[in-house]
Structure formats: C-alpha cells, structure tokens
C-alpha positions in Angstrom: 7.1 -15.7 -14.9 5.6 -17.8 -12.2 5.6 -16.4 -8.6 8.1 -18.3 -6.4 6.6 -18.7 -3.0 10.0 -18.0 -1.3 10.0 -14.5 -2.6 6.7 -13.6 -1.0 8.0 -13.2 2.6 6.0 -10.4 4.1 2.4 -10.4 5.3 0.4 -7.4 4.1 -3.2 -6.3 4.5 -5.1 -4.7 1.6 -7.6 -2.2 2.9 -10.3 0.0 1.2 -11.8 3.2 2.4 -15.3 3.5 3.8 -16.7 7.0 4.1 -19.7 7.7 6.3 -21.3 10.9 7.5 -21.2 11.8 11.2 -24.8 11.9 12.5 -24.1 14.9 14.8 -21.9 17.1 12.8 -22.3 16.0 9.2 -18.6 15.6 8.6 -17.1 12.7 6.8 -15.8 9.8 8.9 -13.2 7.7 7.2 -12.6 4.1 8.2 -10.4 1.5 6.6 -11.7 -2.0 6.1 -9.5 -5.1 5.4 -10.2 -6.7 2.1 -7.5 -9.4 2.3 -4.4 -10.5 4.2 -1.8 -11.9 1.7 1.9 -12.8 1.3 3.9 -10.2 -0.7 7.4 -9.1 -1.6 8.3 -5.6 -0.3 11.4 -3.8 -1.5 12.7 -0.3 -1.0 13.1 1.7 -4.2 16.2 3.6 -4.8 16.6 6.3 -3.7 14.6 4.9 -0.9 13.9 8.2 0.8 13.4 11.7 -0.4 12.1 14.9 1.1 9.8 17.6 -0.2 8.0 20.6 1.2 4.1 20.4 1.2 2.0 23.2 2.6 5.0 24.6 4.4 5.9 21.3 6.1 9.0 19.2 5.3 7.7 15.8 4.4 9.9 12.6 4.0 8.7 10.1 1.5 9.6 6.4 1.6 8.7 4.5 -1.6 8.5 0.7 -1.8 7.7 -1.7 -4.6 5.2 -4.4 -3.6 4.6 -7.6 -5.5 2.0 -10.2 -4.8 0.0 -12.9 -6.5 -2.5 -11.6 -9.0 -5.8 -10.3 -7.7 -8.4 -8.5 -9.7 -10.0 -6.6 -6.8 -7.2 -4.1 -6.0 -7.5 -0.4 -7.1 -5.2 2.6 -6.7 -7.5 4.2 -4.0 -6.8 1.4 -1.6 -3.9 1.2 0.9 -1.4 -1.5 1.9 -0.5 -2.3 5.5 2.9 -4.0 5.8 3.1 -6.0 9.0 6.5 -6.4 10.6 8.4 -7.0 13.8 8.5 -3.3 14.6 4.8 -2.7 14.0 2.6 -2.1 11.1 3.3 0.6 8.4 0.6 2.0 6.1 1.4 2.8 2.5 -0.8 4.5 -0.1 -0.7 3.1 -3.7 0.8 5.8 -5.9 1.4 3.7 -9.1 -0.3 0.6 -10.3 -1.4 -2.0 -9.6 0.1 -3.4 -12.8 -0.4 -6.9 -14.0 2.8 -8.8 -14.6 2.9 -12.0 -16.7 -0.4 -13.6 -17.6 -2.3 -12.7 -14.5 0.4 -14.2 -12.3 1.6 -11.2 -10.3 0.6 -7.6 -9.4 3.2 -4.9 -8.8 2.5 -1.5 -7.3 4.6 1.4 -6.1 3.5 2.6 -2.6 4.6 5.6 -0.4 4.7 6.2 3.3 4.6 9.8 4.3 6.1 11.1 7.6 6.5 14.7 8.7 
C-alpha cells in the first residue's frame, strides 16, 4: 500500500502543545509549536457535520480523515493545521494516529469545533 504522491495534495502543519507558567499570575500559558510541515490527504467524513450541546452551548463538529506519510513522532495530544486558500483551520486529533501498511502511512480522525 504505497503512498501515491498525487493523493497528498494539502499542506498541513503538525503542532505540539507547550505549557508554561505565567510569571505574574501563575496561570498556564499554552502555546503551539510547529513540529513539521508535510503534504497530506484531507477528506470530510460522512456525515461531515454534526451538532451537540456542550455546557449549554450548541457546538457544531466537523470531522475529517487525514492521511500522510508515516512518521513516528505524532501523538494524539497534538493538533493539525490544514492550510488552504480561505485560511488555516485547526483540528484536534480525536482518533489515531494509526499506522497503515508497513510504516507507509498514518491515518487519523480529526475534529474542528465551532460554536
């Protein structure tokens, strides 16, 4: 199951979370740091949009399946930024990453939340 280069048609950034403590207030300051910029395949999952109520707010969820060449440094607590013509969209990894083939591809399910 070799990865065909033509299917990897979107640029995505893989980012990890860095947590520091604010010197004045002692609160956590979260920043996201780019690990890599890679080519990937991004597909909407069906049904592509669903809605739920969280903490009294109606929240729309958009799930996508992202496939890329195999990497061993991606974990589920990272996020994926999909770069596009209409701007960048941040997705959290909700399933995976799962290895496909013999270390040829990674697949993960990601969600974007909007209220």
